[in-house]
N, C-alpha and C positions, 0 to 999 in steps of 0.2 A: 743322264750320265754318257760320257763319251765312249762309244764302243771300242775304240782303239785303245783306250786306257785299260778297259776291262780284259783285253785279249793280253796287254803287257804286264798285268798284275797276274793272270792265269800262268802266263810264262814263266815269270819269276818263282811262282810257287812249285810249278813242275820242276825247275831247275834245282830249286832247294831240296826237293824231295830225291832227285837223283843224287845229289851231293850225299845227303844223308845216308843212303843205301851204299855208297862206294866209300865213305870214311868209317875206319874201323872205331868202335867205341869201346871204351875200358869200362866192362861193370865193375864198379868197385865192391857190389856184393859178392861177387862170384868168388869161389873157393880159392882160385888160382892168383887172388890179390896179394896174398902174402901179409906178413907183418910189417906194420910201418915203425919207423924210427923217429920218435917226436921229442921234440923239447917243449916241456910244460912250463908256460909263462903264467903271470899273475892273471890275466883275464881272457887269454886264449892259447893257442898252441902254435908251434913252428915245426912241420912236417920236414923232417932231414932227410928221410928215406921214404918215398912213397910206399902205401901200401892200403890196404883195406881194413886192417884192424890192430888194435894194441891189447896186449894181456893185462889183466887185473893183476896187481902185485900181491892180494891175498889170497883169492880163489884159483887163479890162473886162467880163468875163461877168458875168451876172445870178445872183446868190446869194439864193435863196428865204429869206425871215427864219427860217423853221424850221429850216435849214440853216446858219445863220451860226454858225461858231464861232471865227474868228480875226480880231482888228481890233486897231487901235492907238488907244489913248486920246490920246497925245499929238499924233499926226497926224489923227485922227478920219477914218480911213480903214478899209474893210473888205477882207479877203482871201479868196480862194476855197480856198486850201490853204495848209498849212505852207511848200510849195515856193515860193509865191507872197510869203510874209512874208520868206523867205531872200533873193529876187531883190529885194524892197524895201529890205532892211537893207544888202544889197551895193553898192546904187546910192547909198545916204545915206552910206557910209562914204568919207572921202577915201582917194585912192590912196596906197599904201604906197611909199617908196623903195626 
């Protein structure tokens, strides 16, 4: 191995670590992240206003964006679990005679 190349690689690594220390990183899971405004699409989401979470339309609990799996495109609502989806669908159905 060329000793000069190794020094070059090490200098790149140290420069990267210095840059990481200087650049502020927004931690999305910190409480100060705030509520996001999201447009729910068929297979993904479009974040209209950045934030770290959305609220479940049924339970009201905060759902981190990284854990959001259930939503309604028609209603533009997020749900925390499959059980929350079922509760919402049951409320929307007209009562049977």
